[in-house]
C-alpha positions as a Python dict, from the first residue, in 0.01 Angstrom:
ca = {
    (1, 'M'): (0, 0, 0),
    (2, 'S'): (132, 332, 125),
    (3, 'P'): (178, 394, 500),
    (4, 'Q'): (-85, 671, 471),
    (5, 'A'): (-338, 432, 320),
    (6, 'E'): (-257, 173, 586),
    (7, 'Q'): (-313, 428, 861),
    (8, 'Q'): (-635, 554, 699),
    (9, 'L'): (-770, 200, 671),
    (10, 'G'): (-651, 109, 1019),
    (11, 'L'): (-420, -161, 890),
    (12, 'R'): (-131, -263, 1108),
    (13, 'P'): (200, -393, 974),
    (14, 'D'): (157, -712, 1181),
    (15, 'L'): (-186, -773, 1024),
    (16, 'I'): (-40, -735, 674),
    (17, 'T'): (252, -963, 763),
    (18, 'D'): (13, -1226, 903),
    (19, 'A'): (-220, -1201, 600),
    (20, 'I'): (75, -1255, 366),
    (21, 'A'): (201, -1546, 579),
    (22, 'I'): (-144, -1710, 578),
    (23, 'S'): (-173, -1672, 201),
    (24, 'S'): (178, -1808, 150),
    (25, 'L'): (113, -2110, 373),
    (26, 'I'): (-211, -2192, 192),
    (27, 'H'): (-33, -2171, -144),
    (28, 'W'): (259, -2381, -17),
    (29, 'I'): (30, -2654, 118),
    (30, 'G'): (-173, -2658, -206),
    (31, 'N'): (139, -2674, -420),
    (32, 'R'): (290, -2946, -201),
    (33, 'M'): (-26, -3158, -219),
    (34, 'T'): (-39, -3111, -598),
    (35, 'T'): (325, -3191, -672),
    (36, 'T'): (343, -3490, -437),
    (37, 'G'): (1, -3605, -561),
    (38, 'T'): (121, -3594, -918),
    (39, 'A'): (407, -3827, -825),
    (40, 'A'): (183, -4052, -613),
    (41, 'Y'): (-80, -4103, -885),
    (42, 'S'): (162, -4143, -1173),
    (43, 'R'): (179, -4517, -1096),
    (44, 'F'): (-185, -4534, -1209),
    (45, 'N'): (-110, -4324, -1517),
    (46, 'L'): (-319, -4046, -1363),
    (47, 'G'): (-246, -3683, -1294),
    (48, 'F'): (-341, -3520, -964),
    (49, 'L'): (-671, -3378, -1094),
    (50, 'D'): (-749, -3702, -1278),
    (51, 'A'): (-718, -3894, -950),
    (52, 'R'): (-933, -3639, -766),
    (53, 'I'): (-1202, -3684, -1031),
    (54, 'V'): (-1192, -4064, -1008),
    (55, 'Y'): (-1216, -4038, -628),
    (56, 'A'): (-1501, -3784, -642),
    (57, 'L'): (-1702, -3986, -893),
    (58, 'A'): (-1664, -4294, -675),
    (59, 'Q'): (-1797, -4105, -372),
    (60, 'T'): (-2108, -3949, -527),
    (61, 'T'): (-2388, -4003, -769),
    (62, 'P'): (-2314, -3922, -1134),
    (63, 'M'): (-2275, -3551, -1196),
    (64, 'R'): (-2221, -3308, -1478),
    (65, 'S'): (-1882, -3151, -1544),
    (66, 'A'): (-1998, -2816, -1402),
    (67, 'E'): (-2107, -2984, -1077),
    (68, 'L'): (-1775, -3164, -1058),
    (69, 'A'): (-1585, -2839, -1115),
    (70, 'A'): (-1776, -2674, -829),
    (71, 'R'): (-1727, -2972, -597),
    (72, 'L'): (-1352, -2984, -659),
    (73, 'A'): (-1315, -2603, -676),
    (74, 'V'): (-1145, -2630, -1015),
    (75, 'D'): (-1222, -2428, -1326),
    (76, 'R'): (-1439, -2593, -1586),
    (77, 'A'): (-1170, -2587, -1856),
    (78, 'A'): (-935, -2793, -1637),
    (79, 'I'): (-1217, -3039, -1564),
    (80, 'S'): (-1292, -3065, -1935),
    (81, 'R'): (-928, -3144, -2019),
    (82, 'A'): (-904, -3400, -1738),
    (83, 'V'): (-1232, -3566, -1837),
    (84, 'G'): (-1098, -3584, -2193),
    (85, 'R'): (-787, -3767, -2068),
    (86, 'L'): (-994, -4000, -1848),
    (87, 'T'): (-1233, -4072, -2136),
    (88, 'A'): (-940, -4148, -2367),
    (89, 'Q'): (-811, -4394, -2103),
    (90, 'S'): (-1159, -4554, -2085),
    (91, 'L'): (-1194, -4464, -1716),
    (92, 'V'): (-1489, -4222, -1744),
    (93, 'Y'): (-1780, -4183, -1983),
    (94, 'L'): (-2076, -3951, -2032),
    (95, 'G'): (-2395, -4122, -1929),
    (96, 'P'): (-2758, -4016, -1948),
    (97, 'K'): (-2817, -3641, -1915),
    (98, 'R'): (-2443, -3580, -1975),
    (99, 'R'): (-2354, -3705, -1630),
    (100, 'L'): (-2005, -3839, -1571),
    (101, 'L'): (-1971, -4202, -1469),
    (102, 'L'): (-1680, -4433, -1402),
    (103, 'T'): (-1636, -4718, -1646),
    (104, 'P'): (-1578, -5070, -1512),
    (105, 'Q'): (-1206, -5007, -1575),
    (106, 'G'): (-1230, -4680, -1378),
    (107, 'K'): (-1404, -4856, -1090),
    (108, 'V'): (-1116, -5104, -1070),
    (109, 'L'): (-880, -4813, -993),
    (110, 'V'): (-1096, -4667, -716),
    (111, 'P'): (-966, -4869, -417),
    (112, 'A'): (-600, -4795, -496),
    (113, 'V'): (-666, -4426, -574),
    (114, 'A'): (-878, -4395, -258),
    (115, 'D'): (-603, -4551, -44),
    (116, 'V'): (-344, -4305, -171),
    (117, 'F'): (-581, -4007, -151),
    (118, 'E'): (-703, -4085, 200),
    (119, 'D'): (-353, -4170, 331),
    (120, 'R'): (-220, -3840, 200),
    (121, 'C'): (-506, -3643, 358),
    (122, 'L'): (-469, -3826, 691),
    (123, 'T'): (-94, -3760, 690),
    (124, 'L'): (-169, -3389, 649),
    (125, 'V'): (-370, -3382, 974),
    (126, 'A'): (-186, -3660, 1160),
    (127, 'D'): (-79, -3467, 1469),
    (128, 'I'): (-373, -3229, 1491),
    (129, 'T'): (-627, -3285, 1770),
    (130, 'D'): (-1001, -3305, 1709),
    (131, 'E'): (-1043, -2957, 1857),
    (132, 'E'): (-764, -2815, 1640),
    (133, 'R'): (-913, -2977, 1328),
    (134, 'S'): (-1247, -2822, 1408),
    (135, 'T'): (-1083, -2481, 1450),
    (136, 'V'): (-883, -2518, 1128),
    (137, 'L'): (-1195, -2616, 933),
    (138, 'R'): (-1391, -2323, 1076),
    (139, 'L'): (-1113, -2075, 998),
    (140, 'L'): (-1050, -2214, 650),
    (141, 'G'): (-1423, -2186, 583),
    (142, 'R'): (-1406, -1819, 677),
    (143, 'L'): (-1101, -1770, 455),
    (144, 'Q'): (-1284, -1943, 171),
    (145, 'W'): (-1579, -1709, 223),
    (146, 'N'): (-1348, -1405, 227),
    (147, 'A'): (-1168, -1527, -85),
    (148, 'R'): (-1476, -1447, -291),
    (149, 'L'): (-1385, -1082, -236),
    (150, 'V'): (-1036, -1127, -375),
    (151, 'T'): (-1018, -1019, -738),
    (152, 'T'): (-735, -991, -981),
    (153, 'L'): (-604, -650, -1064),
    (154, 'T'): (-742, -497, -1379),
    (155, 'T'): (-495, -370, -1633),
    (156, 'E'): (-568, -13, -1522),
    (157, 'Q'): (-520, -96, -1153),
    (158, 'A'): (-197, -278, -1232),
    (159, 'A'): (-72, 19, -1436),
    (160, 'N'): (-160, 258, -1154),
    (161, 'S'): (10, 43, -891),
    (162, 'V'): (344, 52, -1075),
    (163, 'E'): (347, 425, -1145),
    (164, 'G'): (669, 578, -1028),
    (165, 'L'): (859, 250, -1024),
    (166, 'P'): (1197, 263, -1198),
}
């Protein structure tokens, strides 16, 4: 963004720096949880998303893939691929009304997957006080709400943003 546009919009360099830092930290934490989760769940022959699905299905009533995608904040195509893997491993099946259910074999995995999942989440917040956790949750909720406004650049916008670049 040009300095003129920043001034016109009332944006300060420190605000932009902080916004970029917040975005970077959120991405770093997400990537860290995904990559370490992938390693942690590999002992169960599960990927990170596969384990999240097993955990989610164990915590709730049966749900459709679309409901699961919304609950886990994952796109439906990724859920579909993961459910395909879990079905092939006989861990999940489609029940009445196309609702996902854990098989008996899937239910056997739940305690071990839950232990790893919950330990990892608790480690993430280990030295954060109750008050700090409450603040973090409130602020992340606001960021999540604001994220709905974030859109990808269209081809035209992207072309315009690189005009004049060597």
